C-alpha positions, 0 to 999 in steps of 0.5 A: 706640218702634220695634217689632222682629220676633223673626226675628233672635232679639233683641228690643228692650225698653223700659227699663220692660220690662227693669226689670220683668223684671229686678226679677222675676228678682231676687226669684226669685233671692232666693227661691232663695238663701233656699231654699239657706240653708234646706237649709244650715240643715237646715230641715224638708223641707215648709218647703223644698218650700213655698218651692220651690213659690213659686219655681215659681209665680214663674217661671210668672208671669214666663213668662206675662208674657214670653209675652204680650209676645212674642205681642203684639209679635213674633208679631203683627208677624211674622204681619202681615209674612207670616212665618207660620212664627212660628206653628210657633215659638210652638207649639214654645215652648208645648210646651216651657213645658207640659212 
């Protein structure tokens, strides 16, 4: 597998990586549809909030995996190539994730 830098704002992923990320997003999408159904059926507030919290946790897990992959590939490759500006980009990304 040929590795690519993120400096072009694209990232080639293996078929396995794409499948894993898309499967996670599909599960999250299903959770969101479930919450919508709960709202439409007048479910109790705390029950909806518990499900909403589960979606937040699932998105956080998705973000952690994607961030770890980004650091291991894009960031490392750019630093090795002398593109230290990727560190500033990473810091900004982390600040956005920690809002």
